A tleap script that builds the chain and sets N, CA, C and O, in Angstrom:
source leaprc.protein.ff14SB
mol = sequence {
  NMET SER ASP THR PRO LEU GLY GLY HIE GLN
  ARG ALA ARG SER THR LEU ASP ALA HIE VAL
  ALA ALA LEU LEU GLU SER GLY ARG ILE GLU
  ARG ARG THR LYS GLU LEU VAL GLY VAL MET
  VAL ALA TRP LEU ASN ALA CYS GLU CTYR
}
set mol.1.N position { 143.393 87.676 116.357 }
set mol.1.CA position { 142.057 88.135 116.681 }
set mol.1.C position { 141.063 87.499 115.731 }
set mol.1.O position { 141.365 87.260 114.562 }
set mol.2.N position { 139.886 87.230 116.241 }
set mol.2.CA position { 138.848 86.592 115.448 }
set mol.2.C position { 138.198 87.592 114.499 }
set mol.2.O position { 138.226 88.799 114.738 }
set mol.3.N position { 137.611 87.074 113.414 }
set mol.3.CA position { 136.946 87.962 112.473 }
set mol.3.C position { 135.462 88.160 112.804 }
set mol.3.O position { 134.726 88.769 112.028 }
set mol.4.N position { 135.029 87.644 113.954 }
set mol.4.CA position { 133.639 87.848 114.358 }
set mol.4.C position { 133.487 89.176 115.081 }
set mol.4.O position { 134.444 89.667 115.679 }
set mol.5.N position { 132.289 89.768 115.033 }
set mol.5.CA position { 132.083 91.047 115.718 }
set mol.5.C position { 132.343 90.979 117.216 }
set mol.5.O position { 132.679 91.990 117.834 }
set mol.6.N position { 132.191 89.802 117.802 }
set mol.6.CA position { 132.400 89.669 119.243 }
set mol.6.C position { 133.842 89.344 119.589 }
set mol.6.O position { 134.160 89.129 120.759 }
set mol.7.N position { 134.700 89.306 118.620 }
set mol.7.CA position { 136.117 89.093 118.874 }
set mol.7.C position { 136.457 87.736 119.459 }
set mol.7.O position { 137.482 87.599 120.128 }
set mol.8.N position { 135.641 86.743 119.231 }
set mol.8.CA position { 135.946 85.403 119.694 }
set mol.8.C position { 135.513 85.114 121.114 }
set mol.8.O position { 135.936 84.105 121.679 }
set mol.9.N position { 134.712 85.930 121.698 }
set mol.9.CA position { 134.229 85.692 123.055 }
set mol.9.C position { 133.106 84.666 122.998 }
set mol.9.O position { 131.954 84.998 122.720 }
set mol.10.N position { 133.459 83.419 123.265 }
set mol.10.CA position { 132.514 82.315 123.087 }
set mol.10.C position { 131.299 82.446 124.001 }
set mol.10.O position { 130.182 82.159 123.570 }
set mol.11.N position { 131.485 82.865 125.234 }
set mol.11.CA position { 130.355 82.973 126.159 }
set mol.11.C position { 129.365 84.037 125.669 }
set mol.11.O position { 128.153 83.824 125.698 }
set mol.12.N position { 129.889 85.178 125.221 }
set mol.12.CA position { 129.013 86.230 124.697 }
set mol.12.C position { 128.277 85.733 123.460 }
set mol.12.O position { 127.096 86.026 123.276 }
set mol.13.N position { 128.963 84.992 122.626 }
set mol.13.CA position { 128.349 84.476 121.399 }
set mol.13.C position { 127.228 83.499 121.723 }
set mol.13.O position { 126.160 83.564 121.114 }
set mol.14.N position { 127.454 82.592 122.675 }
set mol.14.CA position { 126.415 81.617 123.006 }
set mol.14.C position { 125.223 82.299 123.673 }
set mol.14.O position { 124.079 81.891 123.474 }
set mol.15.N position { 125.492 83.336 124.463 }
set mol.15.CA position { 124.395 84.090 125.080 }
set mol.15.C position { 123.587 84.814 124.012 }
set mol.15.O position { 122.357 84.818 124.054 }
set mol.16.N position { 124.275 85.423 123.063 }
set mol.16.CA position { 123.590 86.116 121.967 }
set mol.16.C position { 122.762 85.136 121.148 }
set mol.16.O position { 121.622 85.436 120.793 }
set mol.17.N position { 123.317 83.975 120.847 }
set mol.17.CA position { 122.590 82.964 120.077 }
set mol.17.C position { 121.322 82.523 120.809 }
set mol.17.O position { 120.271 82.361 120.188 }
set mol.18.N position { 121.416 82.329 122.116 }
set mol.18.CA position { 120.256 81.925 122.911 }
set mol.18.C position { 119.197 83.024 122.925 }
set mol.18.O position { 118.001 82.743 122.851 }
set mol.19.N position { 119.635 84.257 123.020 }
set mol.19.CA position { 118.710 85.390 123.035 }
set mol.19.C position { 117.969 85.512 121.701 }
set mol.19.O position { 116.749 85.676 121.676 }
set mol.20.N position { 118.698 85.434 120.619 }
set mol.20.CA position { 118.090 85.534 119.284 }
set mol.20.C position { 117.129 84.372 119.056 }
set mol.20.O position { 116.043 84.568 118.511 }
set mol.21.N position { 117.512 83.168 119.466 }
set mol.21.CA position { 116.630 82.011 119.297 }
set mol.21.C position { 115.341 82.187 120.099 }
set mol.21.O position { 114.257 81.855 119.620 }
set mol.22.N position { 115.464 82.712 121.321 }
set mol.22.CA position { 114.273 82.938 122.137 }
set mol.22.C position { 113.346 83.963 121.493 }
set mol.22.O position { 112.124 83.814 121.535 }
set mol.23.N position { 113.920 84.992 120.904 }
set mol.23.CA position { 113.103 86.015 120.251 }
set mol.23.C position { 112.439 85.508 118.982 }
set mol.23.O position { 111.259 85.770 118.750 }
set mol.24.N position { 113.181 84.790 118.166 }
set mol.24.CA position { 112.679 84.409 116.850 }
set mol.24.C position { 111.892 83.107 116.833 }
set mol.24.O position { 111.041 82.915 115.964 }
set mol.25.N position { 112.156 82.216 117.771 }
set mol.25.CA position { 111.545 80.893 117.709 }
set mol.25.C position { 110.351 80.719 118.636 }
set mol.25.O position { 109.654 79.708 118.546 }
set mol.26.N position { 110.096 81.670 119.520 }
set mol.26.CA position { 108.986 81.514 120.456 }
set mol.26.C position { 107.854 82.462 120.103 }
set mol.26.O position { 108.032 83.403 119.329 }
set mol.27.N position { 106.694 82.205 120.676 }
set mol.27.CA position { 105.564 83.093 120.473 }
set mol.27.C position { 104.707 82.713 119.288 }
set mol.27.O position { 104.942 81.707 118.620 }
set mol.28.N position { 103.704 83.542 119.042 }
set mol.28.CA position { 102.730 83.245 117.998 }
set mol.28.C position { 102.931 84.069 116.737 }
set mol.28.O position { 102.253 83.836 115.736 }
set mol.29.N position { 103.831 85.009 116.767 }
set mol.29.CA position { 104.105 85.829 115.590 }
set mol.29.C position { 105.102 85.090 114.697 }
set mol.29.O position { 106.078 84.519 115.183 }
set mol.30.N position { 104.848 85.108 113.403 }
set mol.30.CA position { 105.724 84.391 112.471 }
set mol.30.C position { 107.142 84.957 112.498 }
set mol.30.O position { 107.343 86.157 112.687 }
set mol.31.N position { 108.117 84.074 112.308 }
set mol.31.CA position { 109.522 84.473 112.315 }
set mol.31.C position { 109.787 85.561 111.267 }
set mol.31.O position { 110.522 86.513 111.530 }
set mol.32.N position { 109.201 85.421 110.106 }
set mol.32.CA position { 109.420 86.390 109.026 }
set mol.32.C position { 108.961 87.792 109.430 }
set mol.32.O position { 109.602 88.782 109.078 }
set mol.33.N position { 107.860 87.874 110.164 }
set mol.33.CA position { 107.372 89.168 110.644 }
set mol.33.C position { 108.352 89.765 111.646 }
set mol.33.O position { 108.625 90.964 111.607 }
set mol.34.N position { 108.883 88.936 112.543 }
set mol.34.CA position { 109.860 89.401 113.527 }
set mol.34.C position { 111.126 89.903 112.831 }
set mol.34.O position { 111.702 90.912 113.237 }
set mol.35.N position { 111.555 89.203 111.791 }
set mol.35.CA position { 112.730 89.639 111.040 }
set mol.35.C position { 112.479 90.984 110.363 }
set mol.35.O position { 113.354 91.850 110.352 }
set mol.36.N position { 111.289 91.159 109.802 }
set mol.36.CA position { 110.938 92.422 109.164 }
set mol.36.C position { 110.953 93.569 110.174 }
set mol.36.O position { 111.440 94.659 109.873 }
set mol.37.N position { 110.419 93.322 111.372 }
set mol.37.CA position { 110.442 94.349 112.418 }
set mol.37.C position { 111.884 94.712 112.759 }
set mol.37.O position { 112.195 95.889 112.936 }
set mol.38.N position { 112.767 93.719 112.853 }
set mol.38.CA position { 114.176 93.988 113.130 }
set mol.38.C position { 114.823 94.847 112.062 }
set mol.38.O position { 115.589 95.760 112.371 }
set mol.39.N position { 114.521 94.559 110.819 }
set mol.39.CA position { 115.073 95.348 109.714 }
set mol.39.C position { 114.550 96.776 109.758 }
set mol.39.O position { 115.306 97.724 109.547 }
set mol.40.N position { 113.262 96.933 110.032 }
set mol.40.CA position { 112.677 98.271 110.088 }
set mol.40.C position { 113.245 99.088 111.252 }
set mol.40.O position { 113.489 100.285 111.102 }
set mol.41.N position { 113.456 98.457 112.404 }
set mol.41.CA position { 114.058 99.163 113.540 }
set mol.41.C position { 115.489 99.575 113.200 }
set mol.41.O position { 115.912 100.687 113.517 }
set mol.42.N position { 116.228 98.679 112.557 }
set mol.42.CA position { 117.591 99.018 112.142 }
set mol.42.C position { 117.582 100.193 111.173 }
set mol.42.O position { 118.438 101.074 111.259 }
set mol.43.N position { 116.625 100.212 110.256 }
set mol.43.CA position { 116.513 101.310 109.306 }
set mol.43.C position { 116.201 102.621 110.030 }
set mol.43.O position { 116.787 103.661 109.730 }
set mol.44.N position { 115.275 102.557 110.981 }
set mol.44.CA position { 114.935 103.755 111.745 }
set mol.44.C position { 116.124 104.278 112.555 }
set mol.44.O position { 116.261 105.482 112.767 }
set mol.45.N position { 116.975 103.364 113.000 }
set mol.45.CA position { 118.161 103.754 113.766 }
set mol.45.C position { 119.346 104.086 112.865 }
set mol.45.O position { 120.450 104.328 113.353 }
set mol.46.N position { 119.122 104.098 111.558 }
set mol.46.CA position { 120.146 104.429 110.559 }
set mol.46.C position { 121.346 103.488 110.598 }
set mol.46.O position { 122.490 103.920 110.453 }
set mol.47.N position { 121.074 102.186 110.797 }
set mol.47.CA position { 122.149 101.187 110.761 }
set mol.47.C position { 122.446 100.849 109.294 }
set mol.47.O position { 121.547 100.842 108.453 }
set mol.48.N position { 123.710 100.572 109.007 }
set mol.48.CA position { 124.101 100.163 107.667 }
set mol.48.C position { 124.372 98.668 107.641 }
set mol.48.O position { 124.937 98.118 108.587 }
set mol.49.N position { 123.971 98.009 106.557 }
set mol.49.CA position { 124.244 96.580 106.382 }
set mol.49.C position { 125.064 96.383 105.153 }
set mol.49.O position { 125.409 95.250 104.816 }
savepdb mol mol.pdb
quit
């Protein structure tokens, strides 16, 4: 078994990579701001890192 969270599912991984790239690389808001929003949402949802 793979040590990745997706268990080695290459198609799921490539889809996730494309989704993240579309979110972080497009638009007029700076990438750093988008990353901060992601961290804050994770904090609000009580995610652990």
